[in-house]
N, C-alpha and C positions, 0 to 999 in steps of 0.2 A: 731331501731325501738321504743322502748319502751321511750327512752328520748324524742323523739318528742311528743310522747301522753302526756306526763307529761307537756312538755313545752306548750303545747295547752291548758291543763287544768289550769296552772298557769296563762296564758295571759287572759284566760276568766274570771278567778276569779279577775284578776287586773282591767280588764273593769268593770266587774259587781259591784265591790266596788266603781269604779270611778263614775258608773251611778247613784248608789244608794245614793251617796252623793248629787246628784243634783237633784234627783227625789223623790218627797216625795208625798205621798198619805194623803189626809185629808178625814174628813166625807163626805164632799160634793162632792169630787173628790178623790175616791180611787184609788190605785196604781193596775193596772192590771198586775200580774206578770207572766211570761211565764217560764216553765221548759220543756226541751225536752231531753227525754231519747233515745236511739237507737231504741226502739220499740213504745213508748208511748208519749203523750203530755198532759201537765197539765196546768191549768189557775187557779189563785188565785186572789181575788180581796182584797186588804189589806188596811186597814186605819192605816197608821202610826202615827196619832196622839193619838190614843186610842190603839195602838198596838194589833190590832184585825185582824183577818182574816173573812171577811164578808161573802164570797162565795169560793168553791172550785169545779172545773169541770175538768174532763178529759175525755180521749177516752175510760176509762174504766168503767165510769158512765152507769149504767143499763139503763137509760133512752134514750139513743141514740144508744145503741148497734145495733138495727135493721137497723139505717141509715147508719152504717158503713160497712155493709156487702158488699164486693166486691169493696172496696175502697183502693187507696193506701194511705201511710202515710200523704201525702201533701192534698189530699183531704178530709181525715179524720180530719185533723188539721182544715180546713176550716168549716167542720161541727160543731167541738166543738168550734170554735169562734162564730158561729151563735147560739149554743146552749147556751153558757157562757152570751151572749148578751140578750138572752130572759129570763135566770134566773136574770139577773142583773137588767132588767126592772121589775121583779117582787119585787125586793127590792128598786124600785125607783132609781136606780143608772143609769143615763145617760151618764155623763162626766166622763171620767177616764184618768190617766195618764200611758201610755203605757211603761212598763219596759221589755226589751227583754233580761235583765239578762246577757249581754255580748255577746249575739249570733247575728251573723252577719243577718240583715233584708233581709232574702232571704229565698224562699223554704218553709219550714213549718212554720217558723215565719211569714213570709209575708202572707201566706195562713191564718193563724189564725187571724192575723190583719184585712185583708180584709173581712173574715167573721164575726167578731166582728162588723166592721163598717156596713156591710150589715144588721146584726140584729138590728142596731140602736144606738150602742154605738159612742161617738163623743170623738176624740183624734187626 
C-alpha cells in the first residue's frame, strides 16, 4: 500500500513539472496555482517573469471562514475560487493561466476553477 502512495506522488510531480515547463505566468497574465491537501485547498497568483507571488488565498483565510461553515470540501473550494477572483480583481488581474499542478481536473480542482470563473477571472 505504501508503494502505491509513493508512486502516485511521483506521477503527480512528473505531471507538475511537465505542466510547469509549458505554463508560464507573466505580469499581465499571472499563473493561478492550486495546491490541494487532504483537508485544505490553497491558491496562489504567481508572476513567473518577476518570480513573485502576487496573491495567496486558502480556505484558512479569516475573511471567508463564515462562508465555509457547514460546507464540504468541494463546496468550500468553489467559495475559495470566488474569493480569490474577487481579491485578484482588487489587484486588477482579470486574465490568468490555470496551473492545476498535476492534479486531475475533477472534484475540488474543477470546483475551484468554476468558482474563479464565476468570480470574473478569464482562463
